[in-house]
C-alpha positions as CSV (number, residue, x, y, z in Angstrom):
1,M,-0.1,-0.2,-0.1
2,C,1.3,3.5,-0.9
3,R,1.6,6.5,1.3
4,S,-1.0,8.2,0.0
5,D,-3.4,4.8,0.3
6,V,-2.1,4.8,4.0
7,A,-3.2,8.3,4.4
8,A,-6.4,7.8,3.0
9,A,-7.1,4.7,4.9
10,V,-6.6,6.6,8.3
11,A,-8.7,9.7,7.0
12,L,-11.5,7.3,6.7
13,A,-11.0,5.0,9.5
14,L,-10.6,8.1,11.9
15,A,-13.9,9.5,10.3
16,C,-15.9,6.9,10.6
17,T,-14.8,5.9,14.1
18,L,-15.4,10.0,15.2
19,S,-18.7,10.2,13.5
20,H,-20.1,6.8,14.2
21,A,-21.8,6.6,10.6
22,G,-20.9,4.2,7.7
23,P,-18.6,5.5,4.8
24,G,-21.1,6.8,1.5
25,T,-24.5,5.5,3.7
26,G,-25.4,9.5,3.7
27,K,-27.0,8.1,7.2
28,A,-27.1,10.4,10.4
29,P,-24.6,9.3,12.6
30,T,-26.1,6.5,14.8
31,W,-25.6,8.2,18.5
32,P,-26.4,11.9,17.0
33,G,-24.0,14.6,19.1
34,I,-21.1,11.9,19.9
35,G,-18.1,12.3,17.3
36,R,-17.2,14.2,14.5
37,P,-15.0,14.1,11.2
38,A,-11.3,13.8,11.8
39,T,-9.6,17.1,11.3
40,P,-6.9,17.6,8.9
41,A,-4.4,18.1,11.8
42,E,-5.9,15.1,13.5
43,I,-4.9,12.9,10.3
44,R,-1.2,14.6,9.8
45,A,-0.5,13.4,13.1
46,W,-1.1,9.9,12.5
47,D,0.5,10.3,8.4
48,I,4.1,9.8,9.8
49,D,5.0,6.5,7.9
50,V,8.0,6.5,5.9
51,R,8.2,3.8,3.1
52,P,11.3,2.1,2.3
53,D,11.9,4.2,-0.9
54,F,11.9,7.1,1.6
55,K,8.7,8.7,0.4
56,G,7.4,10.7,3.9
57,L,11.2,11.2,5.6
58,P,11.5,14.8,6.3
59,R,14.1,17.0,5.8
60,G,17.1,17.2,8.3
61,Q,20.2,15.8,9.3
62,G,21.9,14.6,12.4
63,S,25.7,13.7,13.1
64,V,27.3,10.4,14.7
65,A,28.9,12.9,17.7
66,R,25.4,14.6,18.3
67,G,23.8,10.9,17.9
68,Q,25.9,9.9,20.9
69,D,25.2,12.5,23.1
70,I,21.7,11.1,22.8
71,W,22.2,8.1,23.4
72,E,24.2,8.0,26.2
73,S,21.3,10.2,27.9
74,K,18.4,8.2,26.7
75,C,19.0,5.2,24.9
76,A,21.8,3.6,26.6
77,S,20.2,2.9,29.5
78,C,18.3,0.3,28.0
79,H,20.2,-0.7,25.1
80,G,23.7,-0.2,26.4
81,V,26.8,2.0,25.8
82,F,27.5,0.4,22.2
83,G,24.0,-1.1,21.3
84,E,25.2,-4.2,23.2
85,S,23.2,-4.8,26.1
86,N,20.8,-7.5,26.4
87,E,19.4,-7.0,29.9
88,V,16.1,-5.4,28.8
89,F,15.5,-6.0,24.8
90,T,17.8,-8.2,21.9
91,P,21.4,-6.3,21.2
92,I,20.9,-3.9,18.8
93,V,24.5,-4.0,17.2
94,G,26.7,-7.2,16.5
95,G,26.8,-10.5,14.4
96,T,27.7,-8.5,11.4
97,T,30.9,-8.3,9.4
98,R,32.6,-6.2,6.4
99,K,32.1,-8.9,4.3
100,D,28.3,-8.6,4.9
101,V,28.6,-4.9,4.1
102,Q,30.2,-6.0,1.1
103,T,27.8,-8.6,-0.3
104,G,24.2,-7.2,1.2
105,R,23.7,-10.3,2.8
106,V,24.2,-11.3,6.6
107,E,26.2,-14.7,6.5
108,A,25.7,-15.4,10.3
109,L,21.7,-14.8,9.6
110,A,21.9,-17.3,6.9
111,K,23.5,-20.2,8.0
112,G,22.5,-19.6,11.7
113,T,25.7,-19.4,13.3
114,E,24.8,-16.5,15.9
115,A,23.2,-17.6,19.0
116,Q,21.2,-14.3,19.0
117,R,19.7,-12.1,16.2
118,T,20.5,-8.7,16.9
119,T,18.8,-5.6,14.9
120,M,21.4,-4.8,12.4
121,M,21.6,-8.5,11.6
122,K,17.9,-8.2,10.2
123,L,17.7,-4.8,9.3
124,S,17.0,-4.9,5.4
125,T,15.5,-1.0,4.6
126,L,17.0,1.5,6.9
127,S,13.7,3.5,6.6
128,T,12.3,1.1,9.2
129,L,15.0,1.8,11.5
130,W,14.3,5.6,11.5
131,D,10.5,5.5,11.5
132,Y,11.0,3.1,14.5
133,I,13.2,5.4,16.5
134,H,11.2,8.8,15.4
135,R,7.6,7.6,16.7
136,A,8.8,4.8,19.3
137,M,12.0,5.9,20.9
138,P,12.9,6.4,24.0
139,W,10.8,3.6,25.3
140,N,9.6,5.7,28.5
141,N,8.9,9.5,26.5
142,P,8.2,8.1,22.7
143,R,7.9,10.6,20.1
144,T,10.0,13.0,22.0
145,L,13.0,13.0,19.6
146,G,13.2,15.4,16.7
147,V,13.5,15.3,13.2
148,D,17.2,16.0,13.2
149,D,17.9,13.9,16.9
150,T,16.4,10.9,15.0
151,Y,19.0,11.4,12.5
152,A,21.8,11.5,14.7
153,V,20.6,8.5,16.7
154,T,20.1,6.6,13.6
155,A,23.8,8.0,12.3
156,Y,25.1,6.5,15.6
157,I,24.1,3.2,15.7
158,L,25.2,2.8,11.9
159,N,28.3,3.9,13.3
160,L,28.1,1.3,15.9
161,A,28.0,-1.3,13.6
162,E,31.0,0.1,11.9
163,I,28.7,1.3,8.5
164,L,29.4,4.8,8.6
165,P,32.6,6.7,10.2
166,G,32.7,8.9,13.3
167,D,32.6,12.0,11.3
168,F,29.4,11.2,9.1
169,V,26.4,13.6,8.7
170,L,23.2,11.3,7.8
171,S,20.5,13.4,6.2
172,D,17.6,12.9,3.9
173,R,19.9,13.9,0.7
174,N,22.5,11.0,1.6
175,I,20.5,8.1,3.7
176,R,19.2,6.5,-0.1
177,E,23.5,6.1,-0.3
178,V,23.7,4.8,3.4
179,Q,21.2,2.3,2.4
180,A,23.3,0.8,0.1
181,L,25.5,0.1,2.7
182,L,23.4,-2.3,4.8
183,P,24.7,-5.7,5.8
184,N,21.4,-7.3,5.4
185,R,19.8,-5.1,2.2
186,D,19.5,-8.1,0.6
187,G,17.9,-9.9,2.6
188,K,14.1,-9.9,1.9
189,S,13.0,-12.0,-1.1
190,P,10.0,-11.7,-3.0
191,R,10.0,-15.3,-4.3
192,H,7.2,-16.8,-1.7
193,G,3.8,-16.7,-1.9
194,L,3.6,-14.1,0.9
195,W,5.1,-11.5,-1.5
196,L,2.5,-11.8,-4.4
197,P,-0.6,-13.8,-4.7
198,T,0.9,-15.7,-7.9
199,G,4.0,-16.2,-6.2
200,K,5.0,-20.4,-5.0
201,P,4.3,-20.7,-1.2
202,D,7.7,-21.4,1.1
203,V,5.4,-24.1,3.0
204,R,3.7,-27.2,2.4
205,N,1.0,-29.3,3.9
206,V,-1.8,-31.6,3.5
207,A,-5.4,-30.9,4.9
208,C,-6.6,-33.3,7.3
209,M,-9.4,-35.5,5.7
210,R,-9.7,-38.3,8.3
211,N,-9.4,-39.2,11.6
212,C,-9.4,-35.6,12.3
213,A,-9.4,-34.7,16.1
214,P,-12.8,-34.3,16.9
215,D,-12.0,-31.8,19.6
216,V,-9.5,-28.6,18.9
217,K,-9.0,-27.0,22.2
218,I,-7.7,-23.4,22.1
219,A,-5.7,-22.1,25.1
220,S,-4.1,-19.0,25.8
221,S,0.1,-18.9,25.6
222,L,0.0,-16.0,28.3
223,P,1.5,-17.1,31.2
224,D,-0.1,-16.5,34.4
225,H,1.7,-13.4,36.0
226,A,0.9,-11.7,32.4
227,R,-2.7,-12.0,31.9
228,G,-3.6,-9.1,33.9
229,S,-1.4,-7.1,32.4
230,H,-3.4,-5.2,29.8
231,G,-6.5,-5.1,32.7
232,N,-9.8,-7.4,32.2
233,L,-9.9,-7.9,28.3
234,A,-13.7,-9.1,28.6
235,D,-14.4,-5.7,29.8
236,Q,-12.6,-3.8,26.9
237,D,-14.8,-5.3,23.8
238,R,-17.5,-3.7,22.2
239,N,-20.8,-4.5,23.6
240,R,-22.2,-5.5,20.0
241,G,-21.5,-8.6,18.4
242,G,-20.6,-11.9,19.3
243,L,-17.0,-11.7,20.5
244,R,-16.4,-11.3,23.8
245,G,-12.5,-11.3,25.3
246,Q,-11.0,-13.4,28.0
247,V,-11.4,-12.7,31.6
248,T,-7.8,-12.0,32.6
249,A,-8.5,-9.5,35.5
250,A,-10.2,-8.8,38.3
251,S,-13.6,-7.0,37.4
252,A,-14.5,-3.6,38.7
253,T,-16.7,-4.6,41.5
254,A,-13.7,-6.9,42.7
255,A,-12.9,-4.9,45.8
256,A,-16.4,-4.6,47.0
257,R,-16.9,-8.5,47.0
258,G,-13.2,-9.2,48.1
259,G,-11.7,-7.1,50.7
260,E,-8.9,-4.7,50.4
261,F,-6.6,-6.4,48.0
262,A,-8.9,-7.8,45.7
263,A,-8.5,-4.9,43.4
264,V,-5.0,-5.2,43.1
265,K,-4.8,-7.4,40.1
266,E,-6.8,-5.1,38.1
267,L,-4.6,-2.2,39.1
268,T,-1.1,-4.0,38.3
269,G,-2.9,-4.6,35.2
270,K,-4.1,-0.8,35.0
271,A,-0.6,0.5,35.7
272,A,1.3,-2.6,33.4
273,C,3.1,-3.4,36.6
274,L,3.2,-7.1,35.6
275,G,5.1,-6.7,32.3
276,C,8.3,-5.4,34.2
277,H,7.8,-7.2,37.7
278,G,7.2,-10.4,39.0
279,V,5.9,-11.3,42.4
280,D,9.1,-13.2,43.4
281,R,11.5,-12.8,40.5
282,K,13.2,-10.4,38.6
283,I,11.5,-9.7,34.7
284,V,12.8,-5.9,33.9
285,G,12.5,-4.6,37.5
286,P,12.8,-6.1,41.0
287,G,10.3,-9.0,41.9
288,F,7.6,-7.6,44.7
289,N,8.8,-9.4,47.0
290,Q,12.2,-7.9,46.7
291,V,11.0,-4.4,47.0
292,S,9.0,-5.8,49.8
293,E,12.0,-7.2,52.0
294,K,14.1,-4.0,51.6
295,Y,11.6,-1.4,52.4
296,R,9.0,-3.1,54.6
297,A,11.2,-2.0,57.8
298,K,11.1,1.6,56.6
299,D,9.8,4.1,58.3
300,N,6.8,5.6,55.9
301,A,7.4,2.7,53.5
302,E,4.0,3.1,52.3
303,A,4.3,6.8,51.3
304,Y,7.7,6.3,50.0
305,L,6.7,3.1,47.2
306,A,3.5,5.0,46.4
307,G,5.4,8.0,45.8
308,K,7.7,5.9,43.6
309,I,4.9,4.5,41.9
310,K,3.7,7.5,41.1
311,A,6.6,9.1,39.8
312,G,8.9,6.4,38.5
313,G,12.7,7.0,38.7
314,Q,16.1,5.1,38.0
315,G,19.0,4.0,39.8
316,I,18.2,2.2,42.6
317,W,17.3,-1.4,41.3
318,G,19.8,-0.8,38.2
319,Q,19.9,1.8,35.4
320,V,16.8,1.1,33.5
321,P,14.4,3.4,33.8
322,M,10.7,3.0,35.7
323,P,8.2,5.3,34.1
324,P,5.7,7.3,36.1
325,S,2.4,5.7,36.8
326,V,0.3,8.1,35.5
327,T,-2.6,6.6,35.0
328,I,-3.5,5.5,38.8
329,S,-4.9,8.0,41.9
330,D,-2.9,8.5,44.9
331,A,-5.1,6.2,46.5
332,D,-4.5,3.0,44.2
333,A,-0.6,4.0,44.5
334,A,-1.1,3.5,48.2
335,L,-3.7,0.2,47.8
336,L,-0.7,-0.8,45.6
337,A,2.6,0.1,48.2
338,R,0.4,-2.0,51.0
339,W,0.1,-4.9,49.0
340,I,3.6,-5.1,48.0
341,L,4.5,-4.1,51.6
342,K,2.4,-7.1,52.5
343,G,4.9,-9.7,51.6
344,T,4.5,-12.8,49.1
345,P,1.6,-11.3,47.7
346,E,-1.4,-13.3,46.9
């Protein structure tokens, strides 16, 4: 789909969502007085994608040196100073060679000789890296890097991968030449059925025609500690149609039914706590039991933890930052703090 098609699709989807009326029906909104057509400014806010041929790429430039400064202040805490960290995410840099830069195909990726696939091993279009940094980074404060800063961070990553020299300035004018240096620029192949409908499939299978399993059971692959990370899915679906989400967290009335801590599971999902903290083990941040052991004897421990939950922080348990929990109230933060301090939370 070309960029103009994406913009048109976004405009139509936003218009339909905001107006609650089907496209081209000529009917009044289903719920009069609710919603409105999307404005051009709202559409522009969504229409920021950059195509592989760099259509949509804004003008700008950024040096490797500037990128290093931004990286060390905003990126290294998760990715490591040299993009090598494996503590939070898969390493960005590593597994590529100068020979790969010449051939355009990462040998270690093709042969499977590396234990882990890094970003630079897999990256085949530079626009993908630029676009992702611009729209999603830093992890705890996305969409805060300007255009020039995005060029700079991209340049620094490419310098870490030994693709660009230390004095290089990446810009919209030379990014196409840099694309031709990516180690895995030829890593994608159109010779399969997922690329073109008329292409040859790259998998083979035979449909079951006899002795088929009479009862197929589908189970969630989410581990128990993460099921409530996004709240109760059953409460988030629309109230129309036959599809309903699974019950993955306590309902909104759980506190009234089950005592003080009955709503904690819903709160941990609302604040996305379980994505980074286990109950009895570290994931990205410390386990809740570790926090309880460290602070339960501290004066005003509940107020201290509640403040940390609300404000976030960095440095006490490592360099990975904990973002502030802006979606929960002071009372809910205090409830979470009491639950953690209780020790071995249920």
